[in-house]
N, C-alpha and C positions, 0 to 999 in steps of 0.2 A: 640563497639570501634570506630564507624564511626565518632564520634564527637571529638575524641582524636587525638593528633598529632603523626604521625610516624616520629621519629627523626633520621635522618642520621648523625652520628657523624664521622667527618673526621679529622685526625691529621697528620701533617707532621713536623718532627723536622728538624733542619739544617743538621743533620747527615744523614737523610734519603733522602735528596733532590737529591742525585746522583743515587738512586735506582729506576728504572722505575716502578717496581711492587708496590712501596710505594708512587708513585706520587699522587697528588690530583685527577688528571683526572682518573687514574686507579681505585682508591678507589671509586670515584663517579660512574663510569661505573659499577663496581661490585655490589654496593648497589642498583643502579637503576634496574639492571637486576634481582636481587633477589626479589625486590618488585614486578616487573612485573610478575614473575613466581609464586608468592606466593598468599595466600588468604588475605593478609593484606589490610585493608580498612580504609581510612581516609586521611586527609590532610597531605602531606609530607613536612617536613621542614628540611633544611640542616644547620648544625652547623660545622664550620671549625676553627681549631686552626693551623695556618701555622707558623712554626718556634718555636714551644714550646716543651719542654722536657716532656716525659711521666712519669718522676719520681715523680712528684707531681701534684696536681689538681689545682694549681694556674694558670689556663688558662681561658681567658675570655669566650670563647664559651662553654666550659664544665660547667662553673659556671652559665651561662645563662640557659643552659639545665637543670641543677640540680634545679634551681629556679622554672622552669616550672614543673618539677617533683613534687616538694613540693606543688605547687598550684593545683596538680591533673589534669594537662592538657596534660600529655604525656601517650600514651598507649603502645608504643613500641620504643625501641632504637636499631638501627642497627649499627654495626661497622664491618670493614674488618676482624680484628682479635683482640684478647684481648689486645695486646700491643698498639693498636691505642687508646683505652680508657684509659689505664694506664699501666705503667711498674712496679708499686709498688704492690707487691702481696697482702699485708695486706689491703691497702686502696681499691684496686680494688675489692677484695673478699668481703670486708665489704659492698660496694654498691650493688654488685650482690646478696649476701646472705641475707642482712638485709634491706637496704633502698628500693630497687626496689620491692621486694615482699610486703613490707608494703603498698606501693602506687599502688600495682598491675600493675607494669610496666613490660612488656615483654622485655627481653634482648636477642638479637641475635648476635652471632659472626659468620659471614658467613664462613670464611676460616677454623675456628676451628670446624665447624658443631655443634655449640652449640646453643640451644634454651631453654630458662629458663622454658618454659611450659613442657618440657620433663624431667626437673630436679626439684624436689620438694624442692625449697629453698636452693639448694647447687650449687657449681660451677662445678659440673661434675666429682667429684672424683679425684683420684691421677693423672690421665693423664693430666687434665686441670691444677691442682696445679703444676705439674712438668713444664708445659709450662710457667706458671707465673714465677717460679723461674729462668728458663732459660732465659726468656725475660729480667728480672731484671738484671741478671748476665751479659747478652750480652750488655745491655745499659751501665753499669758501666765499663765493660772491654773496650768497644768502646770509651767511654769518655777518658779513660786513654791513649789509643793509639793515639787518635786525639791530645790530649794535648802533648804527646811526640813528635809527628810529627811537631806541631807548634813550640815547643821549639827548635827542630833541625833546622828549617827554620830560626828562630830568630838568632841562633848562626852563621848561614851562612850569615846573613845580608839581607835576602830576605824580603823586606818591605811588610807589609800588611796594609790595610787601617787604622787600629787603630793606627799604628805607624807613619802615615803620619801627621806630625805636621802642625798647621796652618801656612800658608806661602808656603807650598809645595803641590804638587799634584802628582799623579802617571801617567806615560806615558803608552803607549800601551804595553811595556814590563815590566810594574809594577816597574819601577825605579822612585825614588823620584827626581822630578825636581822642580824648583822654579815656584810658582804661582805669577806672577808679582804684581797684585793689593793687594793680601793678604800680600805678602812680603814687600811691601811698608809700610803697616800698622805696621808690626813688626819692621821695621827700625825706624819709627817715635817714637814708644814706647821706644826703646832702647836709641835713641838720646835725647829724652826729659828727661828721667830719669838720663842719664849721665850728663845732663846739670842742675841737681839738681831740676828738676821740680817735684812737688808732684804728688802722684797718683791721687788725686782729680782733678788736672789741666789736667792730661793726659786723664782721663775719660771725662771731659768736652770738650776738643778739639776733641777727637774721635767722640763724639756725634754730635758736631757742624759740623764736616766734613762729617757726615753721613756715617761713616765706620762701616760695619756690624761686629758683634761679631763672634768669631770662630764657635760657635754652629749654628748661623744663616747662616754663610758663606757656610756650607756644603750643605744646601738646598736653597741657595740664588736664584737659577734659578726658583724654584717653590714656592716662598714665597707667602703668602696669606694675606688677610686683618687682620687675627687674630694675625699674628706674626709681621706685618709691624710696629705697634706702638712701639714695644719693641725691634726691631731687632738691633738697634744701641746703646742700653743701656749697657755700659760696667761696670764690677765689679772689685773691687780691687783684689780679689782672681784670676781672669782670667789674669789680667795684671801681677801679681806677678809670676804666673806659666809660662808665656811667658818669663819673664825676667830671670828665673832660668833654662830654658830649654837648655841643651847642644846641642840639635839637630840643632840649628841655627848656630853652628860652623862647621857643616858638619859631626858631630859625630852621628852615629846611636846608639840609645839606645832602649833596649827591655827587656822583662821579669822583668818589674818594679813592677808587682803585682802578686799575686798567689791566686788560688781558695781556699776558706775556706774549702769547702767540696763538694763532687760530688752531683750535683742536686741543689746546692745553687748558685744563680747568683751573690751574693755579693763577692767582692774580697778584699784582705788585701794587704797593701803595703809591699814591700820587702826592705831589707837594701840595700843602694846604692852600697855596696861592691859586692852584688850578681847580679847587673845589667849586661847585655851584652852590651859592648861598642865597636864600630868599627869606628875608626877615618878615615876621608876622604871618607866616604861612599857616600856622596852626596854633591852638591854645597852648600857653606856657604852663609848665608844671612847677618850675622853680623860678622865683623872682630874680631879677638882675642883680640885686644887692647880695643875695645869698650865693648866687653863682660866682660873682667876683670874689667874695670872701673865700670860697672854696679854692678858686684858682690861685689866690695869693698864698693860701696854706700849702698848696701843692708845690709852688715855687720855692717856698722857704724851708720845706722839710729837708730837701737835699738828699744826699746819699745816705744809705743806712750806716749805722755806726761801725759795722765790721769792715767797711771799705774806707772809712775816714782815716786820715793820718793822726796818729797820737804822738805828739812831740815831733820827733824827726823821723819816725819810722812808722810803717803800717802796723795796725794793731795785730793782725794775723796775716801771714802770706796767703795768697790764693791757693785753695786746696785743689788737688788734682788726683786722679785715679785712672788707671788703665781701663777700669770698668765704667767710667763715667759715660752716661748716655745709654747704657745697655741694661741698667738695673731698674726693675719695675715692681710695683706692689702687686702681690698675688691676689689681693682681695678686691681692690677697686680698679686695678689695671693701669693706674697712672705712674708716670716716671718718678723714681725716687730722686730727691735733690741731695747734692753733696754739700754739707755745711762747711763754711769757712771758719772753722774753730780750731783750737789747739789739737783736739782729738776729733778729726774730721769723721763724719758719719753720714751714711745715706738714711734719709728719713722721708716719710710720706707727709707731704704738705697738704695734700688734697683734703684730708679729713682732720686737719688740726683743730677745726672748730666743732667737730662732731664727736664728743666723747663716747657715744653709745655705738659707734661703728667699730668693727673688729680691728681695723688697721689704724685706729687713732693712736698717735704717738709711736707708730711702728718705726723702729730705729735699729740700725746695725752698723757697727764700727767699720769704717772703710778697710782698715788693715785686717780685721778678722774675716771680712768677706773675701778679700783678695787672697788670703791664705787658704780659705776653704775652696775657692774656685781653682786656685793653682793646684791644690792636691787632687781635685777631680780631673783637671787637665792632664796631670802626670799619670794618673791611673789609666785614662783613656789613651794616652800616648803609648803606654806600655802595650796595650792591646793592639794598637795600630802597628807597632814595631815588631810584634810577634807574627804578623802576617807576612811571611816570606813569599818568594815568587810562586812556589808551589801552592801555598795556601791562597794567594791572590787569584790564581787560576780557578780554584774551587769556590771562590766567593760567589754567591748567588743571592740576588734580591728576591723578594716574594713574587714580584711580577714575572721575573725570569723563571722561577720554579713553576709558577702557574702556567706560563707559556709552554715550558717543556712538557709539563704533564698533559696539556691539551694536545700537543703534537703527538705524544705517545698514544693517547687515546684514539686519535684519528688513524694512526698507523695500525693499531690493534683492530680497529673497526674494519680497516681495509683488508687485514689478514683474515678476519672472520667472514668477510664477504666472499673472499676467494674460496675459503673452506666450504661455504654454503654452495658455491657453484660446483665444486668437486663432488660433494655429497649428493648433488642433484636437488637440493632444496629450492633453488631458484633457477630460472631460465637464463640463457645467455644474453638475451636482449635486456632483461631486468638487471643482470650483472653489469653490463656495459653502461647502462644509464646511471646506476648507483656509483659505479667506479668513477665515472666522469665527474660526478658531484663531489666525491671524496677527494679526487685529485685536485680539483679547483680549491676545495677547502684547505688541503695540505699546502698548496702553493701560497695561498693567502696567509696562512699562519706561519709559514717559513719566513715570509717577508716581514711580518710583524715581529716574529721572534728575533730576526736579525737586528731590527731597530732597537728592540728592548735590550738585547745583549750589548749593542753599541752604547746605549744610554747607561747601562749598568757598569760598563767598563770606564765610562767617564766619571761615574759617581763613586767608584772604588777609590780607596786612598791613593792620591796622586803622589808624584815625587815631591811636590811642594808640601803636601800634608805630612809625608814621612819626614821631610826635613824639619818641618815645624814641630813634629813630635819629638825629634831628637833634641832640638833646641829647648823645648819645654822641660825635658828631663835634666838637661845640663844646667839650666838657668836657676838661680836661687830666688828670683822674683818673676812675677807675671808681667810681661811687657805689653805695651799698648798694641803693637803690630800683631803680636801673637793672639791677643784677645779679639781684635777686630777680624782676624783671619778665621778663628774657630768658633766664636760665640755669637749667636744671633740675639739672644735675650736671656736675662737672669730674672727669675721671679722670686721675691722674698715674701715669706708668710709669717704671721705673728707667732707661730709655734716653732720658731727656729728651723724651719724647713726652707731649703733653697732648691729651686728647679732650674736646671740649665737646659736651654734649647740651642742645639748646635747648628752650625751652618753647613757642615759636611757630613756625609753619611758614614765616613770612617770613624766618627766619634759617636757616642751615645749607644754603645753596644751592651752596657750593663744597666740594670734597673735602678739601683740606688747605691749610695755610698755614704757611710758614716764618716764624717770629717770633723773631728773635734767635738764641739758642742752642737754641731749642725748635722741635719740629715739632708744630703744633697741628692735630689732626684735627677737622674740623667736623662 
């Protein structure tokens, strides 16, 4: 086990941060002491998820750890207690009873006095199962209590950071006070819109005056080169949310969203009648007269011209494309919008007010993009269809080849060990000891290799992919179903370069393809 990682997994949720025994430092100290007092041998690596719930496994550090387990690089996992690894009894039990034994990973829960080598593939019987259920119940019950406490604070008007709108900040007593520079930006937005200025003109002026957006303003003092280029690029949705926010009248608003379900980070909007409102809660930035003028302008603006009826018919029919929703800007990373015009095109709206950014006015005709992508799909389909059954059997992924190479190395090492015994270079006792270690390593890597081969077989072009490839070659146009099946994302760059990210491993076998006026990176 000396060449395998000893993984210390540490997790701290926001709810646990007030408990000393659950702190990161306490968990680290406990695990380090256990390793020092045990017979564990090998490189130690730490995995930390700070501020993540244990009700699901969508955590970056635990996902990284599980990937290493699948690669056969982990020999032992240590946690303070079961709840640190996960509070969901079913998922946690699945990993301990099924996944870790398959990869021969030892699992140790220090505080629970649990060591998987002492339990043949189970989680320790009813006592441990009861701990799982109590931990899951505790987490859900605690979540409800915390939510209830937050709601009570909101009804009393006790502002928290999420309620602190752009233009305000919290003082030492956590009261909302005016943030002068940000408040000036808010006033400019209200005054320009009240003067019948369009949203696009407001975006342009804010960019020219180098005024940071609300999202960037929160971390303005620690800005870096990565965010500097886009920090003053304003969007219509952000400006409209500011124009509609009652908090600039000095009215405190809270409880505007609700949790969909416990453990789910996504939230759903609540009806305005259910909001908590407290007037005169904090200083106003915008006077009532100006705010009402803006609200009246918002009501009378109506739908944009492209959606209005002209005479008895729509000006333009709604544009659609099989690639809609999958096309992104390769520079700023934002989704490209499809215009409702006679010659529909995908274009980058994010930087429309920033002429000095590379993707400003980035635009590609919808029909041209569809033709380029279809040609790339056809090329890849021909590659997939050329993989007959014999070729499919010889298909090997990089992980599969590496695993086979490792198996061969172990077998060669075992052969050399036997030759050393025959030649008298080593004694029989030493031979037996080394052979036992090699046999254990071979058994372990055969199990891992079997799993990798099974995964590779699943990732190889399936019957559905082969059928889709045939349909792509026979079809004159790119269909929505086919695009959704094969394409994960399309990145468009200003130099007429298109990058396609595929959903399936059967595609993406070539490096690049010249398609008309475009270079398609596969």
